[in-house]
Residue frames as qw, qx, qy, qz and C-alpha x, y, z in Angstrom:
[[0.492, 0.807, 0.154, -0.287, 3.69, -8.29, 1.06],
 [0.614, -0.113, 0.512, 0.590, 5.57, -8.81, -2.12],
 [0.343, 0.396, 0.516, 0.678, 6.14, -6.45, -4.99],
 [0.077, -0.134, -0.029, -0.988, 3.76, -3.67, -5.57],
 [0.027, 0.546, 0.781, -0.301, 0.34, -2.85, -4.08],
 [0.105, 0.329, 0.374, 0.861, -1.52, -0.50, -6.43],
 [0.187, 0.190, 0.363, -0.893, -3.87, 2.20, -5.17],
 [0.284, 0.469, 0.836, 0.009, -7.35, 1.26, -5.88],
 [0.190, 0.832, 0.218, -0.474, -8.07, 4.90, -6.83],
 [0.099, 0.709, -0.460, -0.525, -5.52, 4.84, -9.61],
 [0.332, -0.037, 0.899, 0.285, -6.14, 1.43, -11.19],
 [0.477, 0.175, -0.400, -0.763, -8.15, 1.15, -14.41],
 [0.456, 0.054, 0.844, -0.278, -11.01, -1.31, -14.00],
 [0.451, 0.086, -0.579, -0.674, -13.11, -3.29, -16.56],
 [0.724, -0.240, -0.568, -0.309, -16.13, -5.10, -15.42],
 [0.653, -0.704, 0.092, -0.265, -15.26, -4.47, -11.74],
 [0.923, -0.169, 0.095, 0.332, -11.88, -6.19, -12.15],
 [0.204, -0.779, 0.327, 0.495, -8.41, -4.48, -12.36],
 [0.801, 0.572, 0.156, 0.086, -7.48, -4.24, -16.08],
 [0.572, 0.584, -0.171, 0.550, -4.34, -2.17, -15.97],
 [0.571, -0.792, -0.090, 0.198, -2.05, -1.31, -13.02],
 [0.711, 0.256, 0.051, 0.653, 0.93, -0.17, -15.18],
 [0.143, 0.571, -0.015, 0.808, 0.25, 3.51, -14.45],
 [0.602, -0.702, -0.346, -0.158, -1.19, 3.04, -10.96],
 [0.014, -0.707, 0.509, -0.490, 0.36, 4.74, -7.88],
 [0.449, -0.027, -0.842, 0.298, 1.44, 2.58, -4.97],
 [0.509, -0.681, -0.465, -0.249, -1.08, 2.43, -2.21],
 [0.049, 0.573, -0.435, 0.693, -0.09, 4.90, 0.52],
 [0.764, -0.438, 0.156, -0.448, -2.28, 2.98, 2.99],
 [0.976, 0.008, -0.163, 0.147, -0.23, -0.20, 2.35],
 [0.479, 0.496, -0.384, 0.614, 2.99, 1.75, 2.84],
 [0.322, -0.613, 0.255, -0.674, 1.67, 3.19, 6.03],
 [0.921, -0.297, 0.041, -0.248, 0.57, -0.25, 7.42],
 [0.883, 0.216, -0.271, 0.315, 3.88, -1.76, 6.50],
 [0.236, 0.542, -0.391, 0.706, 5.73, 1.02, 8.35],
 [0.589, -0.543, 0.150, -0.579, 3.43, 0.72, 11.36],
 [0.968, -0.222, 0.075, -0.086, 4.23, -2.93, 11.79],
 [0.267, -0.760, 0.558, 0.202, 7.88, -2.25, 11.06],
 [0.703, 0.029, 0.675, 0.223, 7.93, -4.61, 8.00],
 [0.346, 0.700, -0.231, -0.580, 8.78, -2.42, 4.94],
 [0.918, 0.348, 0.189, -0.011, 8.86, -4.37, 1.70],
 [0.686, -0.124, 0.361, 0.619, 12.05, -5.13, -0.11],
 [0.366, 0.610, 0.371, 0.597, 10.92, -2.67, -2.81],
 [0.261, -0.947, -0.129, -0.138, 10.29, 0.01, -0.14],
 [0.647, -0.623, 0.211, 0.386, 13.85, -0.51, 1.21],
 [0.611, 0.227, 0.422, 0.630, 15.42, -0.50, -2.25],
 [0.154, 0.795, 0.361, 0.463, 13.46, 2.69, -3.17],
 [0.407, -0.910, -0.048, 0.064, 14.48, 4.42, 0.01],
 [0.703, -0.353, 0.312, 0.532, 18.10, 3.65, -0.64],
 [0.467, 0.333, 0.474, 0.668, 17.76, 5.09, -4.17],
 [0.003, -0.248, -0.151, 0.957, 16.07, 8.24, -2.84],
 [0.257, -0.237, -0.642, -0.682, 12.74, 7.35, -4.46],
 [0.587, -0.574, -0.548, -0.158, 10.78, 6.73, -1.24],
 [0.126, 0.358, -0.464, 0.801, 10.79, 8.80, 1.93],
 [0.384, -0.444, -0.806, 0.079, 8.89, 7.37, 4.78],
 [0.157, -0.308, -0.337, 0.876, 8.91, 10.82, 6.56],
 [0.246, 0.012, -0.308, -0.919, 6.48, 12.04, 3.91],
 [0.369, -0.374, -0.822, -0.221, 3.74, 9.44, 4.89],
 [0.411, -0.465, 0.130, -0.773, 0.89, 10.66, 7.07],
 [0.309, 0.023, -0.923, 0.230, 1.18, 8.12, 9.90],
 [0.261, 0.170, 0.564, -0.764, -1.97, 9.58, 11.49],
 [0.473, 0.107, -0.490, -0.724, -4.04, 8.65, 8.47],
 [0.776, -0.077, 0.388, -0.491, -7.02, 6.24, 9.20],
 [0.591, 0.380, -0.686, -0.190, -5.17, 3.09, 8.18],
 [0.933, -0.243, -0.249, -0.094, -5.51, -0.51, 9.58],
 [0.330, -0.782, 0.511, -0.137, -3.04, -1.27, 12.33],
 [0.434, -0.290, 0.849, 0.081, -2.51, -4.82, 11.23],
 [0.297, 0.087, -0.770, -0.557, -3.24, -7.22, 8.33],
 [0.093, -0.325, -0.916, 0.215, -5.57, -9.16, 10.67],
 [0.147, 0.517, 0.378, -0.754, -7.59, -5.95, 11.21],
 [0.304, 0.385, -0.430, -0.758, -7.73, -5.30, 7.51],
 [0.246, -0.038, -0.929, -0.274, -8.77, -8.93, 6.73],
 [0.034, 0.442, 0.777, -0.447, -11.63, -8.74, 9.45],
 [0.215, 0.509, 0.103, -0.827, -12.88, -5.49, 7.90],
 [0.295, 0.299, -0.635, -0.648, -12.97, -6.99, 4.52],
 [0.151, -0.160, -0.975, -0.022, -14.72, -10.11, 5.62],
 [0.055, 0.499, 0.665, -0.553, -17.47, -8.08, 7.35],
 [0.148, 0.247, -0.306, -0.907, -18.26, -6.11, 4.14]]
């Protein structure tokens, strides 16, 4: 994962496509997945060092995919 992964609930859409992500929140599900697989992004690590991100505040029991493969399979079967 590179850079940011905006939360689909906070992105402004036009005609079903993302139109503006500038004020979108980062996707908590993406953060949780990256923490579960022990592969935090560079931005997560930097933000943690700057005191802007605290992994302890994530709900690790939330219903989030356990892997990117699991997420991909679920998206394919939609």
